[in-house]
N, C-alpha and C positions, 0 to 999 in steps of 0.2 A: 578590522574585521578579517577573519580567517576562514578558510575552508574547514569542513568537518573531517576530511580525510587527508592523509599525508600525500602531498603532490608527488606523482610518479610512483606511488605504491601499488600494491596488489591486494585483492580481496580473494582469499582462497577458501573454498568450501569442499569438503570431502565426504563421500557417501560410501556405505558398506556394500552396496550393490548398484547395478545400473539396469533397471528393468525396461527402460525405454531407449537405451543406447544414447543417452543425453550427455554423458560425462566423458572425461578423458580416460585413457587406459587404466590409470590408477584410481579411478573413482572421483577425480577432482574436477572442479569448475573454477577457473581463474578469472576474476574480474580485474580490469585495469583502471587505475585512477590517473587522470591526465595531470598536466603540469599546473592546473589551477584548482586541483583537489576535487574534481567531479568525476564520477564514474562515466566512462565512455571515451570517445575520440577527442583529440585535441581541439580546442576552440580558443577564440579570442574574447577579451572583455567586450569589445564592440561587435555587434552583429554584422555578418557579411552583407554586402549590398545585394538587394534582390531577394533576400530570405527573411521571412518573419520569424522571430525567435519566441519560443514558448518555454516557460520554466515550469517543471513539475516538482512540487514539494510533497514529501511523504516520508514513510518509515521504510522498513525492510522490504515491503511489497513493491515500493517504488524503486528502491536501490537495486533490487533484483537478486536476492539470495538464491543461489542454486541454478541460475541461468547465465548464459554467456552474455557478453556486452551487447551484442546485436539483438538479444531477445528480451531485454528488460522492458518494462512498461514504457519508459520514455523513448527508447529506440524503436519499439513497435509503433508508437504513436507517430513518430517522425515518418516512418515508412508508410503509415496509413494516410497521413496528410499530404505526403509528397516531398521527398528530401530536396528536390530542385527548388522548392518554394518555401520550405519550412526547416527550421533547426530547433530541435527539442533538447533541452539541457536537463540532466538528471541531478536534482537537488535532494534526492532521497537519502535519509540518514537512518541507519538501523537503530531500533529501540528509542525512537523519539515520539513525542506526542504532538498534538496540534499547537500547543503553546510554544514548544521549542521550535517547531517548523516555522511559525510566524516570526519568531525571533531571528531565525536563520534568514528568512526573507528580508527582514529589516536590516540585518547586519552584513549580509553577504550577497544574496541572490539579486538584489536590486542593482548591484554594481554591473550586472551583465545586460542591463537595458532590455528586458523582455517586452514583447508586445502584449503578451498574455501570460497569466499565472494560473495554474491549476493545482489545487491542494487535494491530494488523494487522502480521503478521510477513512479511517478504520475504527471499528467499534470499541477497541480497547483504549481509545484516546481519552476516555474519562476515568483513567486510573483503574481499569478493569484488567484482571488477569486474562491472558489469552485462553481460548477454548482448549487448545492442546495442552497447555500447562495445567489448566484446571482439571481436565479429565485424566491426566497421567500422573498427577502428584499423589503418591501413595498416602492412604489414610489408615488402613488396617494392616496389622502385622508388619509394620515398617522395618523393624530390625531384622526379622527373619527373612524378609524378601530380598535383602541385600545378598544373601548367601545361597539362594536357590532360584535359578532361572525358571524352573518349572512352577514353583510356588508363585513367583511374580506373574507369570502368564495366567495362572489359574485365578488368583485373587483379582488381578486387573480386569479379566473378562467378566467377573461378577460385579466389580466395583463401578466400572464405567457407566453401565446403563442406569445405575442408581444415582449417579452424579449429574446426569443430563438435566434433570429439572432444576437442581440447585445452581448449576452452571448458567442456565438461561436466566434464572432469577437474579443471579449475581450481575449479569450483563445489564439487565433492565434497570437495576438499582442505580446505575450510573447515569441514567437519563430521566430520572424523576425531577419534578419541578424543584425539589428540595436539594438536589445534588449540587454541591459546590463545584466539583470538577466540571460538570456540564455547563454551569454558569460561566466558569473560567474559559471553557472552550468557546462558548458563544461570544464572550467579550473579545477573545483573540481573533475570531473570524470577522467580527465587526471592525476591529482595528485594521486587519488586513484589507478589508473592503474599502475603508476610508483612505488608507495609505495609498492604495493603488488607484482609487478614483481621483485623488488629487493629482496624480501623475499621468492620468489618461491611459492607464494600463488595465486591460480587461482582467476580470477575476472570476473564477468558477470553482466549485467544489465537486469532486467526484467521489461518491460513496462506494467503497469496495466491500463486497460481501465477505463474510466468513465462508470458507470453502467447505461447507457441510450441508447436506440435505437441500440442494438447490432446486429441487422439483417444485413446480408451481403449487402453492397451497401447503407446502411442507417446510419451507424455509423458516427457521424458528425466530429470526430476528427482524422480520418485516416491520413490526411495530416500531423498532428502534430506527430503522431506515426512514419510516414515515415521520418520526419525530424530527430527525435531522433535515429531511426534505422540507418539512413545514417551516422550520426555523429559517432555512436559507431563503425560501420563497418569500416569507414575510419580511426578511431583511434585504430583499432585492439582490440576492446573490444567485446567479444561475447555478443550477445543481443538476447533475446527472447521476442516476443510480445504476451502477455497473451490474447489479443483480439482474437487470433486464437482459444484459448481454450473455449472462451465464446461466440463466434460468433453464432448467431442463437438462443441463449437463450433469453427468455423474461426477460428483465432487472429487472422488479419488483419482479420476482421470485428469484432473487439473492440478494435482499436487506435484511438486518437484520430485518427491520421493515418498514412499509409504511412511517414512519417519519424519517427513518435513512437509508441512502443509502450506508452504509458500507457493504462489502461483507459478506454474511451469510455462513453457513456450506457448502452448495452445491457449491457456488462460489469458496470458498477456496479449496475444494477438486478437482474441475475441473482444477483450476489454478495450484495447486500443482502437479497433475499428469502430466500435460503438461510440467511444469518446470523440473520435475524429468527426463522425457524422454530427454529433451534438454540437461541437464547437463551430462547425460550418453552418449548421442550421440556425444557431443562435446569433450568428454574426460576430462571434468572439475572435475569429481569425479572418484575415482578408482572403 
C-alpha cells in the first residue's frame, strides 16, 4: 500500500488576486506533504502516547485546496478537539469519490492505527459533475466565446440562471433508488462500517454542503442531505450534517477565491468546531 501523494512533495495553488489577504505575495498557497505522503506535519505510523488519533478521509475539501496546512479541515479539527489530546491525520485526496476513499482506508489509512475514522462526504460522490463545472461549462456560442472575453461574460451571465434548475436535477438523479452510483456508495460505506467495527475503530460520516445559497430554507440540496443522513442512520453509522454549521453564512464569504469554491479558513473552522462537538457528544472520541 502506498500514499496518494509523493512523500516530501508540495501542493501549489495559485490565484490571480488576493481579496482577503490569504495568499503569499505572488498569489500562491503552498501545501506540504510529509514523509509518509499525507498533507500536514510529520507523523509516525504508531500514534503518540497520550494522544487519540483521528483519520479524515475525503476529497479536495478535506485535502485543503487553497488554504495553508494549518487551515485545512483536519488541522482545524485537531485544534478544535485539542492538540494536546488528539492527532488528526489528513487522508484527503483531490478528485476522489467515496469508493476510492474507502479503498484508501483499506489499503493505507488503517496502517496508522486510528482510534476513529471520519469520512467527509460530498454530493458529487455519485458521479455527479460539480456545481461550478456544471454552471460554467459553455453551452451556447462555444467557439466565439473563446475569442471574446466580453462575449463570454455576457453569455455566461444569461446562461447560468437557466442552468440552475438542470444542475439541481442532475445532482438529484445521482441519489434516486435506481442510481447505480448511489448503490455503490452505500455498499462502500457499509464495507467501511464493518471493517472498522471488526477492529474496534469508531466510524462516522460528515456531509459537507455545496457552498451555495446556505440560508435556511434556500439551500437547494437539503433533500439529498436528508437521503444520505437517513441511509447512515438506518445503517447505524453516526452522521453529522455540516450544513448546520454553515447555515445562514453568505456562501461567497466561505470560498477560497471568487474563482474557487473550495472552503476557506472560516468555512473550515466553523465545520471543524461543529464536527468536534459532534464527535465528543456521540462518544466517538475519548
